[in-house]
C-alpha positions in Angstrom: 2.9 37.2 41.6 4.1 34.6 38.7 1.5 32.0 40.2 -1.0 34.5 39.8 -0.3 35.2 35.9 0.4 31.4 35.4 -3.3 31.1 37.2 -4.9 34.0 34.7 -3.6 32.5 31.7 -4.7 29.0 32.3 -8.0 30.5 32.8 -8.1 32.5 29.5 -7.4 29.3 27.7 -9.8 27.1 29.7 -12.5 29.6 29.0 -11.7 29.7 25.3 -12.0 25.8 25.4 -15.4 25.6 27.1 -17.0 28.5 24.9 -16.7 27.1 21.6 -19.6 26.2 19.4 -20.4 22.7 18.4 -21.0 22.7 14.9 -22.5 19.4 13.9 -21.9 18.4 10.1 -25.0 17.3 8.4 -25.3 13.7 7.6 -24.3 12.4 4.1 -26.9 11.2 1.7 -26.7 8.0 -0.7 -25.7 10.0 -3.5 -23.1 11.9 -1.7 -21.3 9.0 -0.9 -21.5 7.5 -4.2 -20.3 10.7 -5.8 -17.2 10.7 -3.1 -16.6 7.2 -4.1 -16.4 7.5 -7.7 -14.0 10.9 -7.2 -11.9 8.8 -5.2 -12.0 5.7 -7.5 -11.1 8.5 -10.5 -8.1 9.8 -8.4 -7.0 6.3 -7.6 -6.8 5.1 -11.0 -5.0 8.4 -12.4 -2.4 8.0 -9.7 -1.8 4.2 -10.7 -1.8 5.1 -14.3 0.5 7.8 -13.7 2.6 5.8 -11.7 2.9 3.1 -13.8 3.9 5.2 -16.9 6.6 7.0 -14.8 7.9 3.6 -13.7 8.3 2.1 -17.2 9.7 5.5 -18.2 12.3 5.3 -15.6 13.2 1.9 -16.3 13.7 2.8 -20.1 15.8 6.0 -18.8 17.8 4.0 -16.4 19.2 2.1 -19.6 21.1 5.2 -20.5 21.9 6.5 -16.8 21.3 6.7 -13.4 18.5 9.6 -13.7 15.9 7.0 -14.3 16.2 5.9 -10.8 14.1 9.2 -9.5 11.5 8.3 -12.3 11.2 5.0 -11.1 11.1 6.0 -7.3 8.4 8.6 -8.0 6.3 6.0 -10.2 6.5 3.6 -7.4 5.6 5.9 -4.6 2.5 7.1 -7.1 1.4 3.6 -7.5 1.6 2.9 -3.5 -0.3 6.0 -2.9 -3.3 5.2 -5.2 -4.0 2.2 -2.9 -5.3 4.0 0.0 -7.7 5.7 -2.5 -9.0 2.2 -4.1 -9.8 1.3 -0.4 -11.6 4.6 0.6 -13.4 4.2 -2.6 -14.8 0.8 -1.8 -15.9 1.9 1.8 -17.4 4.8 0.5 -19.7 2.7 -2.2 -20.5 0.4 0.5 -22.1 3.0 2.7 -23.8 4.5 -0.2 -25.5 1.1 -1.2 -27.7 0.5 1.7 -31.2 -1.3 2.0 -34.2 0.6 1.0 -37.8 0.4 2.0 -40.2 0.8 -0.7 -43.8 -0.7 -1.9 -43.8 -3.0 -5.0 -46.9 -3.6 -7.0 -47.5 -7.5 -7.5 -50.6 -9.2 -9.3 -52.8 -11.1 -7.4 -55.6 -13.4 -8.6 -58.9 -12.3 -6.9 -62.1 -13.8 -8.3 -60.9 -14.5 -11.9 -59.0 -11.1 -12.4 -55.7 -10.0 -11.6 -55.5 -7.2 -9.4 -52.4 -5.1 -8.3 -51.6 -4.7 -4.8 -48.9 -3.2 -3.0 -46.5 -4.9 -0.7 -43.6 -3.8 1.1 -40.5 -4.7 0.4 -36.7 -4.3 0.9 -34.5 -3.5 -2.0 -30.8 -3.2 -2.6 -29.8 -1.9 -5.8 -26.2 -2.6 -7.1 -24.7 -1.1 -10.2 -22.6 -3.4 -11.9 
């Protein structure tokens, strides 16, 4: 009887596992990656700046007493936490900057006149 209940329990879990919906997430566009990168970079700079300010305040407070060690530790931790955000922002920016295929109009000399023709080209836009 005990084995029967264990079998029913396993059957109930396996039926639930195989009957789940498969929801695929939509692919992110170039603008989504660039916006995500910008938000991550802003978060990283806020953490880095706040961590630096807390570390400096902790250093000043440590001269007065040992209470500044906590501020120094929190500031150092915030500075370390900002590193993965910088890395993720650069990865997302690289994903957003992809090659694009478009047509460019180029002047071409035809029988003593310039004519503009469309030629296919690959372009990479890098914002500085």
